[in-house]
Chimera marker file (.cmm) of the C-alpha trace (Angstrom):
<marker_set name="trace">
<marker id="1" x="-5.090" y="-72.942" z="9.970" r="1" g="1" b="0" radius="0.5"/>
<marker id="2" x="-6.301" y="-71.124" z="7.439" r="1" g="1" b="0" radius="0.5"/>
<marker id="3" x="-5.156" y="-67.345" z="7.094" r="1" g="1" b="0" radius="0.5"/>
<marker id="4" x="-8.933" y="-66.423" z="6.221" r="1" g="1" b="0" radius="0.5"/>
<marker id="5" x="-10.216" y="-65.430" z="8.943" r="1" g="1" b="0" radius="0.5"/>
<marker id="6" x="-13.502" y="-64.230" z="7.678" r="1" g="1" b="0" radius="0.5"/>
<marker id="7" x="-15.606" y="-66.034" z="9.787" r="1" g="1" b="0" radius="0.5"/>
<marker id="8" x="-14.607" y="-64.129" z="12.779" r="1" g="1" b="0" radius="0.5"/>
<marker id="9" x="-16.926" y="-61.453" z="11.654" r="1" g="1" b="0" radius="0.5"/>
<marker id="10" x="-19.771" y="-63.651" z="10.572" r="1" g="1" b="0" radius="0.5"/>
<marker id="11" x="-20.698" y="-64.829" z="14.328" r="1" g="1" b="0" radius="0.5"/>
<marker id="12" x="-24.279" y="-64.711" z="14.130" r="1" g="1" b="0" radius="0.5"/>
<marker id="13" x="-26.587" y="-66.582" z="11.592" r="1" g="1" b="0" radius="0.5"/>
<marker id="14" x="-29.909" y="-65.003" z="10.247" r="1" g="1" b="0" radius="0.5"/>
<marker id="15" x="-31.613" y="-66.166" z="13.475" r="1" g="1" b="0" radius="0.5"/>
<marker id="16" x="-29.161" y="-64.240" z="15.687" r="1" g="1" b="0" radius="0.5"/>
<marker id="17" x="-27.792" y="-67.455" z="16.763" r="1" g="1" b="0" radius="0.5"/>
<marker id="18" x="-24.172" y="-68.498" z="16.328" r="1" g="1" b="0" radius="0.5"/>
<marker id="19" x="-23.313" y="-69.627" z="12.906" r="1" g="1" b="0" radius="0.5"/>
<marker id="20" x="-21.972" y="-72.847" z="12.213" r="1" g="1" b="0" radius="0.5"/>
<marker id="21" x="-18.892" y="-71.186" z="10.208" r="1" g="1" b="0" radius="0.5"/>
<marker id="22" x="-18.475" y="-69.335" z="13.178" r="1" g="1" b="0" radius="0.5"/>
<marker id="23" x="-18.659" y="-72.863" z="15.466" r="1" g="1" b="0" radius="0.5"/>
<marker id="24" x="-16.323" y="-74.647" z="12.845" r="1" g="1" b="0" radius="0.5"/>
<marker id="25" x="-13.723" y="-71.425" z="12.942" r="1" g="1" b="0" radius="0.5"/>
<marker id="26" x="-13.461" y="-71.755" z="16.870" r="1" g="1" b="0" radius="0.5"/>
<marker id="27" x="-12.935" y="-75.392" z="16.894" r="1" g="1" b="0" radius="0.5"/>
<marker id="28" x="-10.319" y="-75.017" z="13.978" r="1" g="1" b="0" radius="0.5"/>
<marker id="29" x="-8.314" y="-72.222" z="16.193" r="1" g="1" b="0" radius="0.5"/>
<marker id="30" x="-8.353" y="-73.989" z="19.673" r="1" g="1" b="0" radius="0.5"/>
<marker id="31" x="-7.132" y="-77.226" z="17.534" r="1" g="1" b="0" radius="0.5"/>
<marker id="32" x="-4.260" y="-75.107" z="16.017" r="1" g="1" b="0" radius="0.5"/>
<marker id="33" x="-3.669" y="-73.803" z="19.560" r="1" g="1" b="0" radius="0.5"/>
<marker id="34" x="-3.370" y="-77.186" z="21.048" r="1" g="1" b="0" radius="0.5"/>
<marker id="35" x="-0.748" y="-78.498" z="18.403" r="1" g="1" b="0" radius="0.5"/>
<marker id="36" x="1.541" y="-75.026" z="18.565" r="1" g="1" b="0" radius="0.5"/>
<marker id="37" x="2.006" y="-74.736" z="22.436" r="1" g="1" b="0" radius="0.5"/>
<marker id="38" x="4.305" y="-71.612" z="21.542" r="1" g="1" b="0" radius="0.5"/>
<marker id="39" x="1.140" y="-69.531" z="20.947" r="1" g="1" b="0" radius="0.5"/>
<marker id="40" x="0.487" y="-70.009" z="25.007" r="1" g="1" b="0" radius="0.5"/>
<marker id="41" x="2.028" y="-67.458" z="27.491" r="1" g="1" b="0" radius="0.5"/>
<marker id="42" x="3.292" y="-68.497" z="30.749" r="1" g="1" b="0" radius="0.5"/>
<marker id="43" x="-0.055" y="-67.642" z="31.957" r="1" g="1" b="0" radius="0.5"/>
<marker id="44" x="-1.814" y="-69.853" z="29.880" r="1" g="1" b="0" radius="0.5"/>
<marker id="45" x="-3.330" y="-67.000" z="27.508" r="1" g="1" b="0" radius="0.5"/>
<marker id="46" x="-3.639" y="-67.706" z="23.925" r="1" g="1" b="0" radius="0.5"/>
<marker id="47" x="-1.418" y="-65.376" z="21.914" r="1" g="1" b="0" radius="0.5"/>
<marker id="48" x="-2.564" y="-64.347" z="18.235" r="1" g="1" b="0" radius="0.5"/>
<marker id="49" x="-0.810" y="-66.911" z="15.938" r="1" g="1" b="0" radius="0.5"/>
<marker id="50" x="-1.076" y="-64.911" z="13.120" r="1" g="1" b="0" radius="0.5"/>
<marker id="51" x="1.954" y="-63.662" z="11.365" r="1" g="1" b="0" radius="0.5"/>
<marker id="52" x="2.924" y="-60.165" z="11.775" r="1" g="1" b="0" radius="0.5"/>
<link id1="1" id2="2" r="1" g="1" b="0" radius="0.2"/>
<link id1="2" id2="3" r="1" g="1" b="0" radius="0.2"/>
<link id1="3" id2="4" r="1" g="1" b="0" radius="0.2"/>
<link id1="4" id2="5" r="1" g="1" b="0" radius="0.2"/>
<link id1="5" id2="6" r="1" g="1" b="0" radius="0.2"/>
<link id1="6" id2="7" r="1" g="1" b="0" radius="0.2"/>
<link id1="7" id2="8" r="1" g="1" b="0" radius="0.2"/>
<link id1="8" id2="9" r="1" g="1" b="0" radius="0.2"/>
<link id1="9" id2="10" r="1" g="1" b="0" radius="0.2"/>
<link id1="10" id2="11" r="1" g="1" b="0" radius="0.2"/>
<link id1="11" id2="12" r="1" g="1" b="0" radius="0.2"/>
<link id1="12" id2="13" r="1" g="1" b="0" radius="0.2"/>
<link id1="13" id2="14" r="1" g="1" b="0" radius="0.2"/>
<link id1="14" id2="15" r="1" g="1" b="0" radius="0.2"/>
<link id1="15" id2="16" r="1" g="1" b="0" radius="0.2"/>
<link id1="16" id2="17" r="1" g="1" b="0" radius="0.2"/>
<link id1="17" id2="18" r="1" g="1" b="0" radius="0.2"/>
<link id1="18" id2="19" r="1" g="1" b="0" radius="0.2"/>
<link id1="19" id2="20" r="1" g="1" b="0" radius="0.2"/>
<link id1="20" id2="21" r="1" g="1" b="0" radius="0.2"/>
<link id1="21" id2="22" r="1" g="1" b="0" radius="0.2"/>
<link id1="22" id2="23" r="1" g="1" b="0" radius="0.2"/>
<link id1="23" id2="24" r="1" g="1" b="0" radius="0.2"/>
<link id1="24" id2="25" r="1" g="1" b="0" radius="0.2"/>
<link id1="25" id2="26" r="1" g="1" b="0" radius="0.2"/>
<link id1="26" id2="27" r="1" g="1" b="0" radius="0.2"/>
<link id1="27" id2="28" r="1" g="1" b="0" radius="0.2"/>
<link id1="28" id2="29" r="1" g="1" b="0" radius="0.2"/>
<link id1="29" id2="30" r="1" g="1" b="0" radius="0.2"/>
<link id1="30" id2="31" r="1" g="1" b="0" radius="0.2"/>
<link id1="31" id2="32" r="1" g="1" b="0" radius="0.2"/>
<link id1="32" id2="33" r="1" g="1" b="0" radius="0.2"/>
<link id1="33" id2="34" r="1" g="1" b="0" radius="0.2"/>
<link id1="34" id2="35" r="1" g="1" b="0" radius="0.2"/>
<link id1="35" id2="36" r="1" g="1" b="0" radius="0.2"/>
<link id1="36" id2="37" r="1" g="1" b="0" radius="0.2"/>
<link id1="37" id2="38" r="1" g="1" b="0" radius="0.2"/>
<link id1="38" id2="39" r="1" g="1" b="0" radius="0.2"/>
<link id1="39" id2="40" r="1" g="1" b="0" radius="0.2"/>
<link id1="40" id2="41" r="1" g="1" b="0" radius="0.2"/>
<link id1="41" id2="42" r="1" g="1" b="0" radius="0.2"/>
<link id1="42" id2="43" r="1" g="1" b="0" radius="0.2"/>
<link id1="43" id2="44" r="1" g="1" b="0" radius="0.2"/>
<link id1="44" id2="45" r="1" g="1" b="0" radius="0.2"/>
<link id1="45" id2="46" r="1" g="1" b="0" radius="0.2"/>
<link id1="46" id2="47" r="1" g="1" b="0" radius="0.2"/>
<link id1="47" id2="48" r="1" g="1" b="0" radius="0.2"/>
<link id1="48" id2="49" r="1" g="1" b="0" radius="0.2"/>
<link id1="49" id2="50" r="1" g="1" b="0" radius="0.2"/>
<link id1="50" id2="51" r="1" g="1" b="0" radius="0.2"/>
<link id1="51" id2="52" r="1" g="1" b="0" radius="0.2"/>
</marker_set>
């Protein structure tokens, strides 16, 4: 997963719909989580995978 999270702040396109960039970012995030189960807690919540 790319450390660039700028897609998160560009959720809507000029028509008010979800932007393609945002949708792609969400898909990449979910793919990352599925490949890295250590970011899922015992209750099934997704923890922030970002380096702190």
